[in-house]
Structure formats: structure tokens, C-alpha cells
C-alpha positions in Angstrom: -26.9 -4.7 -48.8 -25.5 -6.5 -45.8 -24.8 -4.3 -42.8 -21.3 -4.5 -41.4 -21.0 -4.4 -37.6 -18.8 -1.5 -36.4 -15.8 -2.7 -34.4 -16.1 -2.3 -30.6 -14.2 0.9 -29.6 -12.1 -1.1 -27.2 -10.6 -3.0 -30.1 -9.4 0.2 -31.8 -6.5 0.6 -29.4 -4.0 -1.8 -27.9 -4.0 -2.2 -24.2 -0.3 -1.5 -23.4 0.0 1.8 -25.3 -3.2 3.0 -23.6 -1.9 2.0 -20.2 1.3 3.8 -20.9 -0.4 7.0 -21.8 -2.7 7.0 -18.7 0.2 6.0 -16.4 2.2 8.9 -17.8 -0.7 11.3 -17.3 -1.0 10.3 -13.6 2.8 10.6 -13.1 2.8 14.0 -14.7 0.4 15.2 -12.0 2.9 14.2 -9.3 5.7 15.8 -11.2 3.8 19.1 -11.5 2.8 19.0 -7.9 5.9 17.6 -6.1 4.5 18.7 -2.7 2.2 15.7 -2.9 5.2 13.4 -2.9 7.3 15.5 -0.5 4.5 15.6 2.1 4.1 11.8 2.0 7.8 11.3 2.5 7.9 13.9 5.4 4.9 12.2 7.0 6.5 8.7 6.9 9.9 10.0 8.1 8.2 12.0 10.9 6.5 8.8 12.3 9.8 7.0 12.0 11.7 9.6 14.1 8.9 9.9 16.7 8.8 6.2 17.4 12.6 5.9 17.2 13.5 8.7 19.6 10.3 9.5 21.6 8.7 6.1 22.3 11.6 3.7 21.7 13.0 3.7 25.2 9.6 2.9 26.8 8.7 -0.2 24.8 10.1 -3.6 25.5 10.9 -6.0 22.7 12.8 -8.8 24.3 16.3 -9.3 22.9 15.6 -7.3 19.8 16.6 -3.6 19.7 13.4 -1.5 19.4 14.6 0.2 16.2 15.0 -3.2 14.5 11.5 -4.2 15.8 9.8 -0.9 14.9 11.3 -0.1 11.5 9.7 -3.0 9.6 6.3 -2.0 11.1 6.8 1.7 10.2 7.7 0.8 6.6 4.6 -1.3 6.3 2.3 1.3 7.8 4.1 4.0 5.7 3.0 2.1 2.6 -0.6 2.3 3.7 -0.5 6.0 4.4 1.3 6.7 1.1 -1.6 5.2 -0.8 -4.3 7.3 0.8 -3.8 9.9 -2.0 -5.0 7.3 -4.5 -8.5 7.5 -3.1 -8.5 11.3 -3.3 -7.2 11.4 -6.8 -9.6 8.7 -8.1 -12.6 10.4 -6.4 -11.6 13.7 -8.0 -11.3 12.2 -11.4 -14.5 10.3 -10.9 -16.6 13.2 -9.7 -15.0 15.6 -12.3 -16.1 13.4 -15.2 -12.7 12.4 -16.4 -13.6 8.7 -16.4 -16.8 9.5 -18.5 -14.6 11.3 -21.1 -12.2 8.4 -21.2 -15.0 5.9 -21.9 -15.8 7.8 -25.1 -12.3 7.3 -26.4 -11.2 4.2 -28.4 -9.2 2.5 -25.7 -9.8 -0.6 -23.6 -11.7 0.2 -20.4 -9.2 -1.8 -18.4 -6.4 0.6 -19.3 -8.0 3.4 -17.2 -7.7 1.8 -13.8 -4.5 -0.1 -14.7 -2.7 3.1 -15.6 -3.8 4.8 -12.3 -2.7 1.8 -10.3 0.7 1.6 -11.9 1.4 5.3 -11.4 0.3 5.3 -7.8 2.4 2.2 -7.1 5.4 4.0 -8.6 4.8 6.9 -6.3 4.4 4.6 -3.3 7.8 3.1 -4.0 9.2 6.6 -4.3 8.1 7.2 -0.8 9.3 3.9 0.5 12.9 4.2 -0.7 13.9 7.4 1.2 12.1 6.1 4.3 14.2 2.9 4.2 17.3 5.1 3.9 16.4 7.1 6.9 15.6 3.9 8.8 19.1 2.7 8.3 20.5 6.2 9.2 18.7 6.0 12.6 20.1 2.6 13.4 18.0 -0.1 11.8 20.1 -3.1 10.6 19.4 -6.2 8.6 20.4 -9.3 10.5 19.7 -11.8 7.8 21.1 -12.0 4.2 20.4 -9.5 1.5 18.3 -12.0 -0.4 15.9 -12.0 2.5 16.0 -8.2 2.7 15.1 -7.9 -1.0 12.3 -10.4 -0.3 11.0 -8.1 2.4 11.2 -5.1 0.0 9.3 -7.1 -2.6 6.6 -8.0 -0.1 6.2 -4.3 0.9 5.7 -3.4 -2.8 3.1 -6.1 -3.2 1.3 -4.9 -0.1 1.4 -1.4 -1.6 -0.1 -2.8 -4.8 -3.0 -4.3 -2.7 -3.6 -1.0 -0.9 -3.6 1.0 -4.1 -6.4 -1.2 -5.3 -8.2 -0.7 -2.0 -8.1 3.0 -2.3 -9.0 2.9 -6.0 -12.2 1.1 -4.9 -12.7 3.7 -2.1 -12.3 6.6 -4.5 -14.9 5.1 -6.9 -17.4 4.2 -4.2 -17.1 7.2 -2.0 -19.1 9.7 -4.1 -17.0 12.7 -3.2 -13.4 13.7 -2.4 -14.4 14.5 1.2 -16.0 11.2 1.7 -13.0 9.4 0.2 -10.7 11.2 2.6 -12.8 10.3 5.6 -13.1 6.7 4.7 -9.3 6.4 3.9 -8.3 7.3 7.5 -9.6 3.9 8.6 -5.9 3.0 8.1 -5.1 4.9 11.3 -6.8 2.5 13.8 -5.9 -0.5 11.7 -2.2 0.4 11.7 -2.0 1.0 15.5 -4.1 -2.1 16.3 -1.3 -4.2 14.9 2.2 -5.4 15.8 3.7 -2.5 13.9 4.9 -0.6 16.9 4.4 -2.8 20.0 4.3 -6.5 20.6 0.7 -7.8 20.5 1.4 -9.7 23.8 1.2 -6.3 25.6 -2.4 -5.8 24.4 -5.6 -7.1 26.1 -6.7 -10.6 25.2 -9.8 -9.5 23.2 -7.6 -7.1 21.2 -4.9 -9.7 20.5 -7.5 -11.9 18.8 -8.0 -9.2 16.2 -4.4 -7.8 15.9 -2.7 -11.2 15.5 -4.8 -12.2 12.5 -5.3 -8.9 10.6 -3.3 -8.3 7.4 -1.1 -5.5 8.7 0.2 -7.6 11.5 0.8 -10.5 9.3 2.8 -8.4 6.7 4.7 -6.6 9.4 5.8 -9.8 11.0 6.8 -11.2 7.7 9.0 -8.2 6.9 10.3 -8.3 10.5 11.4 -12.0 10.3 12.8 -11.5 6.8 15.1 -8.7 8.0 15.8 -9.8 11.6 15.9 -13.6 11.4 15.9 -15.8 14.5 15.4 -13.2 17.2 12.2 -12.0 15.5 11.0 -15.6 15.0 11.6 -16.3 18.7 9.8 -13.1 19.8 6.8 -13.7 17.4 6.5 -17.5 17.8 6.4 -18.6 14.2 8.9 -19.1 11.3 9.5 -16.7 8.5 7.8 -19.0 6.0 4.7 -19.0 8.1 4.3 -15.2 8.0 5.4 -14.9 4.3 2.8 -17.5 3.2 0.0 -15.8 5.2 1.1 -12.4 3.9 0.8 -13.6 0.3 -2.6 -15.1 0.9 -3.8 -11.8 2.4 -2.4 -9.7 -0.4 -4.0 -11.9 -3.1 -7.3 -11.8 -1.3 -7.2 -8.0 -0.9 -6.4 -7.5 -4.6 -9.1 -9.9 -5.8 -11.8 -8.4 -3.6 -11.0 -4.7 -4.1 -9.9 -4.8 -7.7 -13.1 -6.7 -8.4 -15.1 -4.0 -6.6 -13.3 -1.2 -8.4 -13.8 -2.7 -11.8 -17.4 -3.5 -11.1 -18.0 0.1 -10.0 -16.2 1.6 -13.0 -18.1 -0.5 -15.5 -21.5 0.3 -13.9 -21.2 4.0 -14.6 
């Protein structure tokens, strides 16, 4: 009798339904613990208010109002901080054995990480929207057209997508929730060593060489020129297209590198 090979478990379930189930699971965690979302929103808004009303009068930004200079930077940095929870959640699921249990089920392996990424990206957008509303409430204005403003919003979402993958990789590689939390706070020095809150021209020359070419500065400047137009371009020294192109290159590179690391780590277990 000829033996018939058993179908691979990954072929027993379609990708999209599996992704939908796992995305829903992750979203239900946020729904049942709304303080996770609330704390992220409060943190982002607190930074916005501090820089708007405490430091705003002490930082020179040429002909641009400081609130218009700072708000795009705060929104970009807020995206980074909003995704830190991804590393903690992934590390907890990893250490707790959830991923091992999911591997035993008849679903594509790619669905596990994809579902987590989509859910955390949705929560990141949920933090971004009220922060934008508060930014407008405290005086930020768009000085270009709304098409450019929507382009800036899309760029922020793509940057959030890249950072979700970064923190998925951190969560899988860290080995524990505590280690993931410690590693994640590398975003603090990266965010301040950028053009998010002050012009890089005010920094020492050795620091400018780093800040002007790191991804946070590039994305901040792209969002800034998309929303503020000619005054931002004059202050920063390059066109909107220059910053947008470099931003997309950085985002693609970050996704390729860290999604690759995350997938390799997940498959190696």
C-alpha cells in the first residue's frame, strides 16, 4: 500500500482568517485593559503640553512658531513611545509559551506575528489621533494643503508600522519582559538626539553628524515640511520631496531588517 503524505498543518487553514483571529485576540486584550491605551495617550499628551508651554518660549526656530515646529516632532516621537508596549506584550507571550501553543495549531506560522503587528498598529493609530487633536487645540496649524497633511499622517502610520516590527523583534530576542522593557527605552535618547524638539543647528558639530542622518530626524523633518511648507524647508535646508524620499527609504530598511529578525527568531524556536 502506498503511503500518503499528511498535509502540512500550515495548509489546513487560510492565512487571512487566521490573521483575523489573532488580530482580534490582541485587540481584545487592549479592550479589556483600557488603561494600557489611556496611559499611552496621557504620556503623549503630557509631552506635548510640556514642550508647548514649558520649553516653547526658550527655543528659537526662526520664522516658524515653536508649536508648529515642535508638534510634528512630538507626533513622530509619540509614535515610537506608543509602540513600546509591543515589545512587552510579545515578550510576555513568548516567555509564557503562547507562541509554542500556536505552533501546534493548524494555521500558517506567518499569521501569528502578522496578527500581532496589525493589532498593535491599530492601537498606535488610536494614540496618534487624539494627540493630533490636542496639538491643534494648543495652537498647531497646517500651512500647506490637506493633501500634504494626509501624506504626513500616512508617513506617521508607516513609521509606526516600522517601529512595531522593531519591538516585535525586541520582544522575541529579549528573553524576558524585564529585558524587553529595558531595551525598549533606547527610544528615549534617540528621540531627544534628533530634530524633534530643537533645531539640529543648536547642537555640537559631532552630535549634528548623527542627528541629521538618523531615521527619527528624517521622518520628523518630512512631517514638518509636509505640514508647514516653505518656512520649514527654508529652516531645514532641503525640499519636502528630499525628506519624504529619505523617510520611505529608512522605513523600508527598518521593516526589512527587523521583520526579518523577528521572523527568523520565531521560526527558530
